[in-house]
PLY file of the C-alpha trace (Angstrom):
ply
format ascii 1.0
element vertex 358
property float x
property float y
property float z
element edge 357
property int vertex1
property int vertex2
end_header
-0.97 -21.91 -16.15
1.34 -20.91 -19.10
0.23 -18.49 -21.64
2.05 -18.66 -24.98
3.77 -15.30 -25.76
2.08 -15.27 -29.28
-1.39 -15.36 -27.56
-0.55 -12.63 -25.07
-0.40 -10.10 -27.65
-3.94 -10.83 -28.72
-5.47 -10.60 -25.14
-6.73 -7.38 -23.63
-4.46 -6.18 -20.71
-7.03 -6.76 -18.16
-7.69 -10.49 -19.06
-3.85 -11.02 -19.05
-3.73 -9.50 -15.54
-6.56 -11.72 -14.39
-4.96 -14.93 -15.91
-1.75 -13.92 -14.28
-3.42 -13.54 -10.96
-5.14 -16.81 -11.23
-1.69 -18.42 -11.98
-0.30 -17.03 -8.83
1.91 -14.26 -10.39
1.81 -10.61 -9.48
-0.75 -8.28 -10.81
-0.49 -4.70 -12.08
-1.64 -1.56 -10.28
-4.43 -1.36 -12.74
-6.30 -4.13 -10.81
-5.40 -3.05 -7.28
-7.76 -1.90 -4.61
-6.15 0.38 -2.10
-6.49 -0.65 1.61
-8.66 1.16 4.01
-8.63 1.55 7.80
-10.93 -1.17 9.26
-10.71 -0.02 12.95
-9.36 3.10 14.62
-8.34 2.85 18.30
-7.54 5.88 20.45
-4.41 5.39 22.33
-3.44 8.75 23.55
0.28 8.23 24.41
0.93 5.70 21.65
4.44 6.20 20.00
7.37 4.70 18.47
7.19 0.98 17.61
4.71 -1.82 18.37
4.51 -5.67 18.27
2.03 -8.41 17.35
1.87 -11.45 19.62
-0.34 -13.67 17.35
-3.54 -12.37 18.87
-3.08 -8.88 20.11
-1.31 -5.73 19.02
0.95 -3.97 21.65
2.09 -0.34 21.60
3.76 1.80 24.25
4.13 5.47 24.84
5.23 7.69 27.63
4.75 5.41 30.69
1.89 3.39 29.11
1.51 0.05 27.39
-1.76 -0.62 25.31
-2.98 -4.08 24.52
-5.31 -4.08 21.60
-7.25 -7.29 20.49
-7.05 -8.43 16.85
-10.56 -7.16 16.43
-9.37 -3.65 17.28
-10.81 -3.41 20.81
-8.59 -1.86 23.37
-8.38 -4.46 26.05
-6.13 -2.97 28.70
-3.58 -0.07 29.44
-0.61 -0.88 31.73
1.55 1.43 33.54
5.29 1.24 33.08
8.40 3.03 34.35
8.81 6.49 32.71
12.24 6.65 31.13
11.47 9.87 29.20
10.77 10.56 25.54
8.07 8.11 25.05
9.87 5.41 27.08
8.98 2.37 25.17
10.81 2.34 21.94
10.86 -1.28 20.60
9.24 -4.60 21.42
9.50 -8.24 20.44
7.41 -11.31 21.33
9.22 -14.47 22.04
6.03 -16.72 22.22
5.65 -16.31 25.93
6.76 -12.89 26.98
6.93 -9.39 25.57
10.37 -7.82 25.57
10.34 -4.12 25.82
13.29 -1.93 24.82
13.31 1.53 26.30
14.52 5.04 25.57
16.61 5.44 28.71
20.36 6.14 28.39
21.14 3.01 30.35
19.56 0.78 27.66
16.96 -1.01 29.88
15.32 -4.13 28.38
12.25 -5.20 30.35
10.76 -8.66 30.30
6.94 -8.30 30.54
4.56 -10.93 31.59
1.26 -10.45 29.30
-0.76 -12.77 31.68
-0.09 -10.66 34.86
0.65 -7.28 33.30
3.90 -6.88 35.22
7.63 -6.65 34.49
9.25 -9.59 35.95
12.81 -8.95 34.89
15.03 -5.93 33.79
18.37 -5.97 32.03
20.81 -3.02 31.77
22.74 -3.00 28.46
24.43 0.30 28.68
25.59 0.75 32.29
28.18 3.39 31.34
25.36 5.57 29.92
27.40 6.26 26.75
25.57 7.61 23.91
21.84 8.45 23.72
18.70 7.09 22.23
18.04 3.98 24.10
17.32 0.62 22.49
16.59 1.22 18.96
15.96 -2.31 17.87
14.69 -5.53 19.44
14.16 -8.75 17.34
13.76 -12.50 18.39
15.41 -15.23 16.35
13.62 -18.10 18.22
16.24 -18.52 20.92
17.94 -15.12 21.35
17.16 -11.39 21.33
19.11 -8.95 19.10
19.22 -5.39 20.34
20.58 -2.23 18.91
22.10 0.59 21.13
24.03 3.80 20.66
26.53 2.69 23.32
30.23 2.90 22.49
29.46 4.51 19.16
26.86 1.99 18.22
26.51 -1.77 18.99
24.32 -4.64 18.25
24.04 -7.24 21.16
22.96 -10.92 20.84
21.41 -11.74 24.15
20.32 -15.21 25.45
17.28 -14.96 28.01
17.78 -18.46 29.08
21.18 -17.66 30.53
20.79 -13.93 31.05
24.14 -13.45 29.10
25.19 -11.56 26.16
26.61 -14.00 23.49
27.83 -11.45 21.09
28.65 -7.79 20.77
29.03 -6.35 17.34
30.73 -2.85 17.39
31.11 0.05 15.03
27.33 0.12 14.25
27.07 3.96 14.30
23.67 5.14 15.70
21.90 1.82 15.00
18.27 2.57 14.37
16.50 -0.57 13.16
17.03 -4.22 12.90
15.61 -7.14 10.80
16.42 -10.72 9.81
17.20 -12.04 6.33
18.54 -15.22 4.84
21.02 -15.64 1.98
22.88 -18.55 0.78
21.59 -20.82 3.59
22.91 -18.31 6.20
20.89 -16.20 8.45
21.82 -12.55 8.95
20.85 -9.54 11.09
20.43 -6.43 9.13
21.09 -3.13 10.86
20.25 0.30 9.67
22.96 2.90 10.75
24.02 6.45 10.06
25.27 6.43 6.43
25.29 2.69 6.08
23.61 -0.63 6.77
25.18 -3.72 7.94
24.80 -7.60 7.20
25.78 -9.47 10.46
26.21 -13.19 10.47
24.17 -14.56 13.20
26.44 -17.66 13.70
29.84 -15.69 13.86
29.00 -11.97 14.31
31.13 -11.20 11.35
29.61 -8.26 9.38
29.79 -6.29 6.17
28.67 -2.73 5.80
27.19 -0.92 2.67
27.07 2.84 2.31
24.03 4.78 1.55
24.17 7.48 -1.07
25.37 10.80 0.26
25.71 9.11 3.72
21.97 9.40 4.09
20.77 7.98 7.42
19.57 4.35 7.19
16.64 4.69 9.53
14.66 1.43 9.11
15.26 -1.77 7.16
13.43 -4.76 5.77
14.12 -7.66 3.30
12.02 -9.82 1.01
14.71 -12.57 0.94
16.27 -11.31 -2.23
16.53 -7.50 -1.73
17.14 -5.16 1.08
14.91 -1.98 1.49
16.28 0.76 3.51
14.21 3.83 4.49
15.92 7.23 4.87
15.36 10.07 7.43
17.79 12.62 5.99
17.10 16.27 4.93
19.28 19.21 3.82
19.96 18.15 0.15
16.99 20.27 -1.31
14.54 17.40 -1.48
10.98 17.74 -0.14
10.73 13.78 0.35
12.73 10.91 1.74
13.95 7.87 -0.04
13.85 4.13 0.00
17.21 2.41 -1.16
16.93 -0.98 -2.71
20.00 -3.26 -2.45
20.80 -6.73 -3.54
20.97 -8.85 -0.39
23.66 -11.22 -1.62
26.08 -8.56 -2.94
25.06 -5.45 -1.16
24.97 -3.63 -4.55
22.59 -0.57 -4.73
19.86 -1.56 -7.17
17.57 1.51 -7.16
16.49 4.68 -5.35
12.79 5.58 -4.83
10.96 8.66 -3.62
8.58 8.05 -0.77
7.05 10.15 2.02
8.55 12.71 4.41
10.44 11.99 7.57
10.22 8.12 7.08
9.96 6.53 10.46
9.27 3.04 9.41
9.27 0.55 6.50
7.41 -2.83 6.13
7.06 -5.73 3.81
3.79 -7.52 3.75
5.01 -10.39 1.31
4.06 -8.44 -1.78
4.60 -4.66 -1.20
6.77 -2.16 0.61
4.91 0.10 3.00
6.33 3.27 4.57
4.93 5.89 7.12
6.42 9.16 8.15
6.06 12.52 9.78
3.86 13.73 6.88
1.32 11.25 8.59
0.84 9.32 5.19
1.19 5.63 4.46
2.62 4.98 1.15
2.55 1.53 -0.54
5.10 0.72 -3.15
5.54 -1.82 -5.92
8.61 -3.75 -4.68
10.06 -4.18 -8.19
9.60 -0.64 -9.64
9.24 1.54 -6.49
6.07 3.13 -7.89
3.79 4.35 -5.23
0.54 2.55 -5.78
-1.52 3.88 -2.94
-1.23 6.73 -0.55
-3.40 6.53 2.68
-3.45 10.17 3.81
-3.33 10.67 7.59
-3.18 6.88 8.27
0.10 6.44 10.04
3.33 7.97 11.27
5.65 5.94 13.61
5.17 2.34 12.82
3.60 -0.36 10.57
3.21 -3.94 11.56
1.98 -6.78 9.53
0.09 -9.59 11.35
-0.24 -11.95 8.57
-3.58 -10.75 7.28
-3.81 -6.97 7.97
-1.51 -4.04 8.94
-1.33 -2.09 12.14
-0.41 1.54 11.91
0.64 3.93 14.70
0.13 7.76 14.81
2.05 9.07 17.54
0.52 10.99 20.42
2.70 13.92 21.46
2.47 17.03 23.61
2.07 19.03 20.33
-1.03 17.22 19.20
-2.62 17.10 22.66
-1.57 13.26 23.10
-4.02 12.22 20.48
-2.31 8.98 19.47
-4.12 6.65 17.24
-3.62 2.94 16.19
-5.30 1.79 12.99
-5.99 -1.61 11.66
-5.80 -1.46 7.79
-6.85 -3.94 5.31
-4.58 -5.51 2.73
-4.15 -4.72 -1.00
-6.56 -6.75 -2.93
-7.11 -7.31 -6.81
-10.25 -5.92 -8.19
-12.06 -7.12 -11.26
-14.73 -4.82 -12.74
-18.28 -6.38 -12.17
-18.96 -6.30 -15.89
-16.20 -8.89 -16.52
-16.73 -12.27 -15.04
-14.01 -14.67 -16.40
-14.90 -18.28 -16.67
-12.27 -20.89 -16.93
-12.66 -24.03 -18.99
-14.00 -26.99 -16.89
-15.47 -24.65 -14.20
-18.83 -22.93 -13.93
-17.59 -19.74 -12.32
-14.23 -18.32 -11.18
-13.44 -15.61 -8.73
-10.29 -13.74 -8.13
-7.86 -15.37 -5.84
-7.30 -13.07 -2.73
-3.78 -11.90 -2.04
0 1
1 2
2 3
3 4
4 5
5 6
6 7
7 8
8 9
9 10
10 11
11 12
12 13
13 14
14 15
15 16
16 17
17 18
18 19
19 20
20 21
21 22
22 23
23 24
24 25
25 26
26 27
27 28
28 29
29 30
30 31
31 32
32 33
33 34
34 35
35 36
36 37
37 38
38 39
39 40
40 41
41 42
42 43
43 44
44 45
45 46
46 47
47 48
48 49
49 50
50 51
51 52
52 53
53 54
54 55
55 56
56 57
57 58
58 59
59 60
60 61
61 62
62 63
63 64
64 65
65 66
66 67
67 68
68 69
69 70
70 71
71 72
72 73
73 74
74 75
75 76
76 77
77 78
78 79
79 80
80 81
81 82
82 83
83 84
84 85
85 86
86 87
87 88
88 89
89 90
90 91
91 92
92 93
93 94
94 95
95 96
96 97
97 98
98 99
99 100
100 101
101 102
102 103
103 104
104 105
105 106
106 107
107 108
108 109
109 110
110 111
111 112
112 113
113 114
114 115
115 116
116 117
117 118
118 119
119 120
120 121
121 122
122 123
123 124
124 125
125 126
126 127
127 128
128 129
129 130
130 131
131 132
132 133
133 134
134 135
135 136
136 137
137 138
138 139
139 140
140 141
141 142
142 143
143 144
144 145
145 146
146 147
147 148
148 149
149 150
150 151
151 152
152 153
153 154
154 155
155 156
156 157
157 158
158 159
159 160
160 161
161 162
162 163
163 164
164 165
165 166
166 167
167 168
168 169
169 170
170 171
171 172
172 173
173 174
174 175
175 176
176 177
177 178
178 179
179 180
180 181
181 182
182 183
183 184
184 185
185 186
186 187
187 188
188 189
189 190
190 191
191 192
192 193
193 194
194 195
195 196
196 197
197 198
198 199
199 200
200 201
201 202
202 203
203 204
204 205
205 206
206 207
207 208
208 209
209 210
210 211
211 212
212 213
213 214
214 215
215 216
216 217
217 218
218 219
219 220
220 221
221 222
222 223
223 224
224 225
225 226
226 227
227 228
228 229
229 230
230 231
231 232
232 233
233 234
234 235
235 236
236 237
237 238
238 239
239 240
240 241
241 242
242 243
243 244
244 245
245 246
246 247
247 248
248 249
249 250
250 251
251 252
252 253
253 254
254 255
255 256
256 257
257 258
258 259
259 260
260 261
261 262
262 263
263 264
264 265
265 266
266 267
267 268
268 269
269 270
270 271
271 272
272 273
273 274
274 275
275 276
276 277
277 278
278 279
279 280
280 281
281 282
282 283
283 284
284 285
285 286
286 287
287 288
288 289
289 290
290 291
291 292
292 293
293 294
294 295
295 296
296 297
297 298
298 299
299 300
300 301
301 302
302 303
303 304
304 305
305 306
306 307
307 308
308 309
309 310
310 311
311 312
312 313
313 314
314 315
315 316
316 317
317 318
318 319
319 320
320 321
321 322
322 323
323 324
324 325
325 326
326 327
327 328
328 329
329 330
330 331
331 332
332 333
333 334
334 335
335 336
336 337
337 338
338 339
339 340
340 341
341 342
342 343
343 344
344 345
345 346
346 347
347 348
348 349
349 350
350 351
351 352
352 353
353 354
354 355
355 356
356 357
């Protein structure tokens, strides 16, 4: 649908928003309904980062692994080796197995069979025990796993499970924290969030380019919408009472904008329309991806991770010794358009019309 610019000026703002929505364009915050938790699941030791396998949500913590159905029902709890400090840090699903990156200094990656509930293979990626922090990122590209580790000053590994061999080792990735994929100009890249910069790594060659963050802020987690890169920060000491999101152009690496978000940002997520963050203030903030405006704040709704399953969002509130191990997992609804009941738009040639869900 095309609305002539001359007519736009004569239409009420709400009607323009509705017409824009029906035409498949983005709508303004004036017609947005904030999400709400649908289900809350007690997962006492839940911490760090979870994973969606297409049907179930998985989250680890200490020496536990929780399996939660898409309905929000806790299905099972498995015991895992205790590597300390929450043990399970990152997970990835390859369509058949769950890959679990652990906190231990040796950089242990476990291959977990979800059918039997057992670890069937373990790989050690940091045998020299250099650095600390364990495996800080695990992502699956359809054939290989990419893992971020603090070893040797910070590395990203490309690991082929079919052969059990490391295909590539990308060095100089200082304190790599998070990884994600992005495509640009017909080439796929791994994006790595590091201390004071982020990297764009060519998945075919391993060649990379780094881009600095302002004031060398820590790039803690990273996502992309295919055109831009969004980096969450976990740096204090500059007088602010909040942390930031840095928005970069994916193709050039140029810094486009800086947004204020929550406090102690542990995670950042893109749901196809909005940028979500969660942090140590226990709040989930949802940003307009163009302007950075916070459209909704869900108080007490998340802390350590946010995972989009295609129709809803899973949030994790960490269970720690300080809070008596009261970890929680929440299934949260999506952002939706709202049309006031008093206004029922009718399009020509149709009897009724309803808002198109996002």
